[in-house]
NUMISE-500841 format. One record per atom (N, C-alpha, C, O, CB): residue in one letter; y, z, x. Coordinates in steps of 0.05 Angstrom, whole numbers, plus 5000, padded with zeros to 4 digits. Glycine has a CB too. Layout:
AYZX
...
This chain:
X753877511088
X753877361059
X753077511035
X750977631035
X752077141059
X754777511013
X754077640986
X751777530968
X751977300961
X756377630970
X749677670960
X747377590947
X748077660925
X749777830921
X744977690955
X746377510900
X746977660872
X743877740870
X742177640884
X748377440841
X743477930852
X741178080852
X738477940860
X736878020876
X740878190826
X738377680843
X735777540842
X735877330868
X733977180870
X735277380810
X738177300889
X738377220917
X737377390939
X735877320958
X740777170923
X738577640934
X737477890952
X734177960942
X732378010959
X739778200944
X733777960923
X730478010922
X729277740933
X726977770943
X729178070886
X730177500934
X727877320935
X728177280970
X726377170982
X728277000911
X730277350982
X731277381014
X729077601023
X727377521039
X735077511019
X729077901013
X727178041016
X724077951019
X722577981038
X727478180998
X723877820991
X720677760984
X719677561008
X717477561017
X720277590949
X721877371018
X721177201033
X720477301065
X719077191082
X723177001030
X721877531066
X721977691101
X719177831094
X717177761107
X725377991111
X718678051072
X715778171074
X713778011076
X712078051094
X714978321055
X713377771055
X711477601053
X710777511076
X708377531082
X712077421038
X712777381095
X712477241121
X711477421139
X710777331161
X714977141132
X711277681135
X710277881159
X707377991155
X706678131136
X712378161161
X706077901173
X703077901170
X702978241172
X704278391186
X701177711197
X700778281153
X700678621147
X697978671137
X697578811118
X702878741123
X695678531154
X693278621142
X692478891150
X693379031169
X691078441148
X690678951133
X689979281140
X688379251167
X686679081171
X687779471114
X689079391181
X688579451215
X689879341233
X689579391257
X686079401225
X691879121221
X693879021232
X697079251236
X699279191225
X694078741214
X696779441250
X698279661244
X701079621252
X702879741242
X697179911256
X701479431273
X704579361277
X705079241257
X707079311244
X705579201300
X703579041248
X705078891221
X705479041203
X707779051195
X703878691207
X703579201191
X704579441172
X706979651171
X708179751153
X702679611173
X707179691205
X710079851206
X712179701208
X714379811205
X710480031228
X712079381214
X714579231215
X715279271184
X717479321176
X714378891227
X712879231164
X714079221133
X714379491130
X715579521109
X712179091109
X713779721141
X714579991132
X717580041141
X718780221129
X712480221146
X718879911161
X721180031172
X723079821158
X725479861162
X721180061205
X722079591142
X723879491134
X725079591101
X727179551091
X723179231138
X722879731091
X723179881066
X724480161077
X725980271061
X720179911049
X724080301100
X725280571104
X728680491111
X730580631103
X723480761133
X728780301123
X732080251119
X733480231093
X735780311089
X732879991131
X731880121073
X733180071047
X733380281036
X735380331023
X731979911031
X731280461039
X730980721023
X732980921036
X734281061021
X727780851024
X733380931062
X735581101077
X738481011068
X740181181066
X735381061112
X739080761063
X741980681048
X742080861027
X744081011027
X742280381036
X740180881007
X739980990977
X739881330982
X739781500964
X736780870961
X740081351006
X740981711011
X738081881012
X737982131010
X743281870980
X735581671014
X732681851007
X732481931033
X733281801053
X729681690994
X731082231032
X730082311057
X727182171061
X725182201046
X730082641057
X727281991086
X724881741089
X723581831112
X724781971128
X726081411094
X720781761117
X719981761146
X716881631149
X715281611131
X720182091158
X716581581169
X713781381170
X711981671182
X712581821200
X713881031199
X709581671164
X707281881170
X705081691182
X705081441179
X706082061142
X703181851196
X700581771208
X698181931194
X697082111207
X700581831240
X697581881174
X695182071162
X692782001173
X692581771180
X694682061131
X690482201176
X687882161177
X687482121209
X687982311224
X686981911159
X686681921217
X686181921249
X688681811266
X688681761290
X683481721256
X690881791249
X693381731266
X694381501271
X696481461283
X693181791289
X692881321260
X692980981259
X694780811240
X695980611248
X690380871251
X694780911212
X695580811198
X698080841189
X698581041175
X694380831187
X699980671193
X702780691181
X702780821147
X700980711134
X704080341181
X703880981136
X704481041117
X707581181106
X708381391118
X702381141115
X709081081087
X712081081086
X712681211064
X712281081043
X713480831087
X713681481060
X714681701047
X717381671048
X718781651068
X713781951056
X718381681017
X721781721013
X721981930989
X720481940969
X723581391004
X723682060994
X724382250968
X726682310965
X728182280985
X723282500966
X728082420937
X730182410931
X730382650909
X729482640886
X730782150926
X731782870923
X731183120901
X729083270908
X727583190927
X730583030871
X728583500894
X726483680900
X724183640887
X724683510867
X726983930897
X721383710892
X719483700874
X720083940857
X721784110862
X716683690886
X718083920831
X716983700825
X718083440817
X719583440798
X715783770811
X717483190830
X718683060824
X718182900794
X715882880785
X718882950844
X720682780782
X720782640761
X718182410762
X716682370743
X723682530760
X718182290782
X717082030783
X716081980811
X717582060829
X719181820774
X713681860819
X712181790843
X712081420839
X710881310820
X708581980843
X713081300854
X712881020858
X710880900885
X711780830907
X715780920861
X708280890876
X705780830895
X705480540896
X705480390877
X702980970884
X705180470919
X704180220932
X702580170955
X701580360965
X706080100938
X702279920966
X700779950988
X701979741009
X702879530998
X697679900980
X702279741033
X703379511052
X701579361060
X702379171073
X704679581074
X699379381058
X697279191078
X696478991049
X696779011025
X693679411097
X695678821063
X694178571059
X690978521061
X689478691070
X695178401076
X689978261050
X687178251058
X687277961081
X685377871093
X684978211027
X689577881081
X690577581097
X690477741126
X691377961130
X694577421087
X688777541149
X688977591175
X690977521182
X692277381165
X687377501190
X692377591214
X694277491231
X694877221231
X693077061236
X693677541254
X697277131225
X697076821228
X697176681203
X697676441203
X694676721242
X696776811183
X696776741147
X698976621146
X699276381144
X696877001124
X700976821148
X704076731137
X705176491148
X706676341136
X706276931143
X704276461177
X705176171187
X703576001179
X704975811172
X705276131216
X701275941174
X700375751156
X700575691134
X699975461127
X698775741154
X701775891114
X702975831088
X704776001081
X704476191065
X701175801068
X706775961092
X708776181090
X709876211054
X709176071035
X711476111114
X711776411056
X712976401029
X714676171020
X716276061036
X714476621025
X714376090993
X715275850981
X715275930958
X713976120951
X714075620984
X716975760940
X718475780911
X717175480903
X717775270914
X722575800910
X715875510887
X714975240870
X715675330838
X714675520825
X711075170874
X717575170829
X718675220797
X718575480799
X718575560823
X716875110770
X718375710777
X718876030779
X716776130786
X715876310772
X719676190756
X714976020812
X713076160819
X713676260850
X715176130866
X710576000813
X712676410854
X712576470883
X709876440897
X707876500884
X713376740887
X709576340925
X707376300941
X707376450963
X709576510973
X707176050949
X705376530971
X704776650998
X702376830995
X701376870973
X707376811011
X701476971023
X700177151028
X700977371018
X703077441030
X699877161049
X700277541000
X701277810993
X703177840971
X704378050964
X702577921016
X703377600960
X706177580941
X705577770908
X707277890895
X706877160933
X703277740903
X702477920881
X701078190888
X701678390876
X700577770864
X699278170908
X697878470921
X698778460948
X698078290964
X694178490921
X700378650953
X702878720927
X705978720938
X707878860931
X702379090914
X705978540955
X708978580964
X711778550943
X714078640943
X709378360987
X710478370926
X712878360902
X713278630889
X715578730886
X712078160876
X710878760883
X710779020870
X712979220887
X714679370877
X707579140871
X712279170917
X713479420928
X716579320927
X718079510922
X712179510961
X717779080930
X719879030926
X721379130890
X723479260887
X719578740933
X719679040871
X720279190848
X721179460849
X723279510838
X718279190833
X719879640863
X720179910864
X722979930879
X724780080873
X717680060877
X722979770900
X725879780916
X728579720896
X730579850891
X725779530942
X727679510890
X730379400870
X730879550848
X733279580843
X729979110857
X728979680832
X729279770807
X731080090821
X733080190809
X725879780786
X729980210845
X731780430859
X734580360866
X736480520864
X730580520885
X734580070876
X737680020879
X739479950858
X741979970861
X737979830894
X737779850831
X739279850814
X740080060795
X741780060777
X738579680804
X738280290803
X739080600786
X741480690805
X743480800795
X735980890786
X741480650834
X744080730845
X746380570837
X748580680837
X744080720874
X746280350830
X749080200819
X749980320794
X752380340789
X748679880811
X748180410781
X748780460753
X749880790758
X751680910745
X745780410732
X748480890777
X749281170780
X747481400766
X747981630760
X752081190768
X744681220764
X743081400747
X741381520769
X740981760766
X741381250722
X740681440786
X738881480810
X739181820823
X737481960834
X739981240834
X741881890817
X742682150833
X741582360808
X740982600813
X746482170842
X741382280786
X740582500762
X737482540755
X736782700737
X741782400733
X735382370773
X732682460772
X732082500804
X733482470824
X730682230756
X729382600800
X727882640825
X725882450831
X724282400813
X726582870825
X725682350853
X724082100856
X722382120880
X723582220899
X725881850858
X719882050884
X718081990907
X716981720908
X716181610888
X715982170908
X717081630934
X715881400943
X713981410964
X714281510986
X717581260950
X711781290955
X709281300977
X707981090976
X706381060958
X707181520974
X708680831000
X706980641003
X704580731032
X704980871051
X709180351008
X702380591025
X699980681044
X699980421055
X701280221047
X696880791030
X698280461077
X697680201095
X694680111100
X693779931115
X699080251124
X693480271086
X690680171083
X688380111055
X685880121053
X689480361099
X690280061037
X688980051015
X686779881006
X685079940990
X690580031000
X687079601023
X685579441020
X682279491032
X680279381024
X686979251029
X682479671052
X679479791060
X679680091052
X679280271069
X678679761094
X680380141023
X679780351012
X680780641012
X679880851002
X677880351017
X682880601025
X685480811028
X683280981042
X682681151025
X687380970996
X681781011067
X679881191077
X681681401093
X680981631095
X677481041094
X683981311105
X685981561125
X688481671104
X689481891108
X687881381161
X689281511084
X691081551075
X690981761043
X692581891031
X692081301076
X688381691039
X687581791008
X688482111004
X689582180984
X683881771003
X687682291026
X689382561021
X691682591022
X692482821016
X688982731034
X693382421028
X696382481030
X696882361009
X698782460998
X698082391054
X695682140996
X696482000968
X696582270942
X698182340925
X693681710960
X693382350952
X693382570929
X694482840931
X694482980910
X690882620921
X695382950955
X696983210957
X700083070946
X701283190928
X697083360993
X700882880954
X703182780945
X703582730910
X705182830895
X703482540962
X702082610907
X701382570870
X701882810858
X703582820840
X698082510859
X700383050869
X700783340863
X703483450854
X703883620837
X700083480887
X705283320867
X708283450868
X709883310847
X712083390841
X709783410899
X708683090834
X710282910816
X709082920787
X706582910785
X710382600827
X710582940764
X709782900746
X709182670730
X708182660708
X710782990741
X709782490744
X708982180728
X708682000757
X710182020776
X712182010701
X706381850755
X706281640780
X706381360763
X705481310740
X702881670803
X707681190779
X707580890770
X706480730793
X707580750815
X710480770761
X704380580790
X703080420814
X704080160807
X703580080784
X699580440816
X705479990823
X706279740830
X704279490835
X704879260842
X707679790851
X701979590831
X700679330830
X701479180809
X702979250790
X697879360828
X700278880814
X701678680793
X699978720765
X697578780766
X701478320805
X701078700741
X699378710723
X697978440711
X698578210719
X700678850704
X696278480693
X694978290681
X696478060671
X698978080668
X693778400663
X694877770664
X696877610652
X698277690622
X697777870607
X695477360650
X700277470620
X701677580599
X703077890595
X703578030576
X699977540582
X703577900619
X704178220624
X703578510612
X705078690603
X706478220623
X700278470614
X698978690600
X698678870626
X697778820648
X696078600584
X699779110613
X699679330633
X696079430640
X694079350629
X701679630618
X696179580656
X693679600663
X693579900657
X694680010676
X692979510693
X692780080641
X692980310623
X689980460631
X689980700625
X693480200586
X688280400639
X686180440642
X683880240663
X683480000664
X685680470618
X682780490676
X681380270702
X678580460703
X678280700698
X683580260743
X676980300709
X673780430717
X673780520745
X674880420765
X671080190715
X672280750743
X671380870769
X669080800778
X667880630766
X671181120769
X668080890799
X665780780810
X665780900842
X667181060853
X665880440807
X663180710850
X662880720882
X661280530889
X661280310877
X661780970894
X659480600910
X657480490926
X654980610929
X655180850935
X658380450950
X652680520927
X649780720933
X649280480953
X650280260952
X646880800904
X647080590974
X645780480990
X642880600988
X642480840985
X647080491014
X640680380992
X637880490986
X636380351013
X636480111015
X636380370952
X635080491030
X633580411050
X631080521044
X630780761039
X634580481075
X628880321044
X626180361043
X624780331072
X625480131085
X625080171022
X623080481082
X621780491105
X618680391101
X617680571088
X621980761116
X616880211105
X614380211104
X613380191125
X614580281144
X613480071091
X611080071127
X609179981153
X608479691165
X606979541153
X606780061148
X609279661181
X608979341189
X605779301194
X604179471203
X611079251222
X605279061188
X601479001192
X602078701195
X604078591188
X598779081159
X599978581207
X599678291201
X598878191174
X596878291164
X597778201217
X600178001162
X599877981137
X596477801136
X594977801116
X602877821124
X596177691157
X593177541146
X591177681160
X589077711148
X592677201152
X591477811189
X589078031199
X588978251191
X586978361200
X589078101223
X590578401173
X590178701175
X591778811147
X591679051142
X591678831206
X593078661130
X594178671111
X594478971097
X596479081090
X593178491097
X591779051094
X590479331077
X592279551100
X592579781091
X585779371079
X593079511118
X594379701136
X597179801138
X598279991148
X593979631158
X598179531122
X601579581120
X602279701095
X600579751078
X603279311121
X605179761093
X606679831062
X608979651065
X610479651085
X607880191055
X609179511046
X610979291042
X613279401035
X613579441010
X610179091023
X615379491051
X617879641038
X619679391028
X621979481024
X619679861062
X619379121024
X620978991005
X619278950978
X620478940957
X622078711017
X616378940977
X615679030953
X616379310941
X616779330917
X613179000953
X616479490956
X617479780945
X620179720934
X620579790911
X617680030968
X622179610946
X624579590940
X625279440912
X626979500895
X625579490963
X623479220911
X623379040889
X622379160863
X622679070840
X621678820897
X620879400871
X620579630849
X621879770834
X621579850811
X619779790854
X624379800859
X626380010847
X628279840833
X629179950813
X627980200867
X629279570840
X631079430830
X631379390797
X633579380787
X630679200842
X629079370780
X629479400757
X630279620742
X631479620721
X627979330750
X629379850757
X630280160747
X632980160749
X634080210727
X629180410765
X634480100771
X637280090778
X639079950752
X641080020741
X637579920807
X636879670748
X638679490728
X638879660701
X640879610687
X637179180723
X636979850691
X636579960669
X639280100663
X640180130640
X634180120669
X640380210688
X642780380688
X645380250672
X647080400663
X643580450718
X645580010670
X646779830659
X647579960627
X645680030613
X645079560662
X649379970621
X650180090591
X652480000581
X654480150583
X650480370589
X652779720567
X655279550563
X657279810539
X659679860541
X654179160544
X655679930523
X657280140506
X658580290516
X660780340507
X656080290491
X657280430540
X658980620560
X660980520573
X663180630576
X657580720581
X660180280580
X662180120598
X661480170626
X663180120643
X665280200594
X658580270635
X657480270656
X655880010667
X654179890654
X655980480654
X656679950690
X655179760703
X654079780729
X655679850746
X656479570704
X651379740738
X650279790758
X648979450773
X647179300764
X647980030748
X650479410797
X649479190799
X648279160836
X649579220856
X651878980787
X645979060834
X644779040866
X645878750876
X644978530870
X640879050868
X648178810894
X649578560908
X648778530938
X650178350948
X652878590905
X647578630952
X646778570976
X644078730979
X643778980976
X649078640996
X641578450987
X639178640992
X637778411018
X638078161020
X636778710956
X636478571031
X635378481050
X632078631064
X631478871061
X637778501067
X630878481074
X628478571084
X626078351095
X625778141082
X627478731061
X624778401116
X622878261135
X624578131152
X626978101149
X620778071121
X622878021176
X624277801194
X622677611203
X623577431217
X625577901217
X618977641194
X617477401201
X615977351175
X615377541159
X615477441227
X615277091171
X613377051148
X610977211146
X610077291124
X612576791149
X609677271170
X606977331174
X606577621176
X604477741180
X605877201198
X608877731171
X608878041178
X609878211163
X612278251159
X609978111200
X607578351150
X608778561126
X611278731133
X611078841155
X606478791118
X613478771119
X616178811128
X615879151125
X614679261107
X618878631107
X617079281145
X616879501148
X619779701138
X619979941134
X615879501174
X621779471138
X624579571128
X625979421104
X626079171106
X626579571152
X626979541083
X628279361068
X630879501056
X630679741051
X626279251047
X632979371052
X635679531051
X636879401023
X636179171018
X637779471081
X638579551003
X639579440980
X642079600977
X642079850978
X637679440956
X644479450973
X646879590960
X647479470935
X647079240925
X649479570976
X648779770926
X648779730894
X652179830889
X653380030897
X645979970876
X652879620875
X656179660868
X656079790831
X655079690810
X658179260871
X657380040835
X656480170809
X660180260798
X662080330812
X653780520817
X660080210768
X663080270757
X662680370729
X661480250710
X664979990756
X663680580728
X663780760704
X666780750688
X668980720699
X663081070714
X666380790665
X668380760644
X668781080633
X670981180630
X667280530618
X666781180630
X665981430615
X666181650639
X664381600655
X662781420600
X667781860648
X666982060666
X664882230667
X664182380685
X668582170668
X663582210639
X661782360642
X659382230654
X657382350662
X661382490620
X659681970655
X657181830673
X656881800701
X655381650713
X656881570667
X658781970711
X658582040738
X655582240746
X654482230768
X661682200745
X654782420725
X653582580731
X650382460729
X648582520744
X654582810717
X650382280707
X647882150700
X646881940721
X644581880728
X648182030673
X649581810730
X648681570752
X647881760779
X645881690792
X651681320761
X649181960786
X648982060812
X645282220805
X643682230823
X652182310821
X644982300783
X642582420784
X640382260787
X638482320802
X642282560763
X640682010771
X638881770775
X637781690805
X635481670813
X640481540766
X640481670820
X640181600850
X639081850863
X636881800874
X643081510865
X639682070865
X638582340873
X635582320873
X633982330893
X639482570854
X634982280843
X632282260840
X630681970844
X628281940837
X631982360814
X632081790853
X630581520857
X628381470878
X626981270877
X632681320864
X627981670899
X625881760916
X623681810904
X621681750917
X626381960928
X623481930878
X620781990867
X619581790851
X617581820837
X620782220852
X621081560853
X619881300837
X618181120852
X618180880848
X621981110827
X616581250872
X615581070897
X613280870881
X612080960862
X613881290927
X613080660889
X610480500882
X608380560908
X605980540904
X611280140877
X608880600925
X607280620950
X607480950952
X609581050947
X608480430978
X605081120962
X605181400961
X605981450998
X606681671005
X601781540946
X605681251017
X606881301037
X609481181051
X610081181075
X605181281049
X611081061029
X613180971035
X615081121031
X614981261011
X613580781027
X617981141051
X619981291047
X622881181040
X623980991051
X620081421068
X623681301022
X626081171004
X628181391012
X627881631007
X625381150967
X630281291025
X633281381028
X635181361010
X635281140999
X634381261046
X636481491005
X638981400987
X641881580992
X642181820994
X637981440954
X643781380994
X646281511003
X648581330981
X648481100973
X646881461042
X650481550975
X652881400959
X653281620948
X652281840949
X652481150939
X655381510932
X656781700904
X659081580895
X660581430907
X657882030911
X659181680867
X661681610853
X664181750858
X664881960849
X661281630827
X665581580877
X667781720896
X670781640884
X672981690894
X667581600931
X670281510860
X672881450845
X672581460817
X671381310801
X673881190850
X674181700811
X673981690782
X675781580768
X678081530776
X673781920771
X674681510737
X675881290718
X678681340714
X678881570708
X674381280689
X680881220715
X683181240698
X682681210678
X681780990673
X684881100701
X682881410655
X683481390631
X686081430618
X687981550629
X681981520622
X686181310590
X688281390575
X688681680562
X686981800548
X688381200556
X691181760570
X691782010554
X694282040543
X695981900553
X691382240570
X694882190526
X697682140506
X700382140529
X702582040522
X698082460478
X699982240550
X702582240570
X702381940585
X704381810591
X702382520596
X699781850590
X700381530596
X701081360572
X702681180574
X697881380609
X699981410552
X701181250529
X704281260524
X705681070518
X699981330503
X704981530529
X707881590522
X709681410549
X711881310544
X708481980520
X708581410570
X710181240588
X710380930584
X712380790590
X709181280612
X707680850573
X707380630564
X708580530542
X708780280541
X705380610563
X709380670523
X711680670503
X713980540510
X714980350499
X712480930496
X714780680533
X717780660538
X717780440557
X719980320560
X719280940551
X715780360571
X716280130587
X716179860568
X717679670571
X714080120611
X713979880547
X714479730524
X716479680505
X716179500489
X713079770513
X718079780505
X719879810489
X722779740498
X724679700483
X719580050482
X722779720528
X724879600548
X723779350554
X725379160554
X725279770576
X721779320557
X720578970560
X721278860534
X722478640533
X716778910565
X720678970515
X721278830488
X723978690489
X724478460483
X721379040463
X725878900500
X728978820494
X729778560518
X731678390517
X731379150500
X728278570534
X728678330551
X727078060544
X727377860557
X728078410578
X725478090525
X723977850510
X721077890522
X719777680517
X725277530517
X719778070535
X717178040539
X715878270518
X716978450506
X716578080572
X713478210517
X711378330504
X709278450517
X707478300524
X710378170489
X709078720522
X706778800535
X704878900520
X705579000498
X707078960553
X702178890527
X700179060511
X698179160540
X697979080563
X698178840481
X696879370524
X695179540545
X692479350552
X691679150540
X694079850530
X691479460575
X689679330591
X688479530606
X689679700619
X690779140607
X684879510603
X683579600624
X681779440642
X680479250635
X682379790616
X681979570666
X679879300686
X678579520702
X678979760706
X682079010714
X676479310710
X673879380721
X674479540752
X672579650764
X672079070724
X676479550761
X676579710787
X675379570808
X673479420803
X675379980785
X676179620835
X675579510857
X675579740880
X677279900883
X677379280861
X672479700898
X672379890913
X671179780938
X669579590937
X671080090902
X671579860956
X672079710989
X670479861015
X670279771037
X675679730998
X669380121006
X668280291029
X665480431014
X664980490991
X670880561041
X663980451038
X661680551031
X661980891030
X663180991049
X659580441051
X660981051012
X661981331012
X659881501033
X657881391042
X661981460980
X660481731038
X658781861055
X655882071043
X653882161053
X660882021072
X656682071026
X654982281011
X652182111016
X651681871018
X655982350974
X650182381016
X647282251027
X645582511003
X645982740996
X646382301075
X643582270996
X641482500973
X638782560989
X636982690978
X640282310939
X638582481014
X636582501031
X633882351028
X634082111022
X636182761033
X631882421029
X629282221027
X626582361022
X626082601025
X628882031056
X624982171013
X622482331003
X620282191014
X620481951011
X622082360972
X618582271024
X616282141042
X613282341038
X613382581034
X617482131079
X611182221039
X608682391043
X606882331065
X604782461069
X606982391020
């Protein structure tokens, strides 16, 4: 059967969306990788599946030409949807919209990258440029295994396009907050709330004392947000709690904020309410913000000019960013 370009795209779309590939479902991710591997081979690209980190997460790398590459196409093959999701709500078209698990985030983007390269091959332009493609398999869980591979590969490329979906009305994401997570653990001392409360050190009260200090980190003008998102402590109503914990989601827009924020958490244990309490803080800003640069604006102008020829009007857009893993950095503890 001979496909038109759009029919071929939709046929490919149905196949990859109906392939479950949740983070951790490495067999599913590998199946998606094999699909793209075969197509990149047909384009004459050197292509292989790599297993970085602990050797369990499939990543697909394809290159054409020698480094430094003119362009890197970056994307991820994993989704947030569990095994069986595709069977429950398979790929479907309703009017001019496609539905199914991973349609936007980001199997549609992977196919745009593939079909763009296939179009360049048809026009004879692909052989005039040097291209690198890297699709990883653990982005939805923070790219913990593939991140070094991505960083090292990006160093061999002059430009990088990330094929995540754009924002509504075709707004490109040209700026993105960085950030990370922080975890606070307060240790006090148990005591009976009625018989001998004076012998206890209330970890919940100590932690509650720290929350407003964290809240003061928020600075709308600088684009910094600090949100205590998960908090717990205590297990019995008549017992003074000896343990309380909190998690903090931290986002920054200004790269200079990393120093201020990390210095704050490094010194947080000095702000004790109770002299005998112990405060332990771990975490760091492990994702720097993506800022607008003259080079990124130049790429954006090219994309916008081409889009306008096709009747689309793009605009720049910045986004808060997403973080999904707990950093390892540990600031230590303070106690007396």
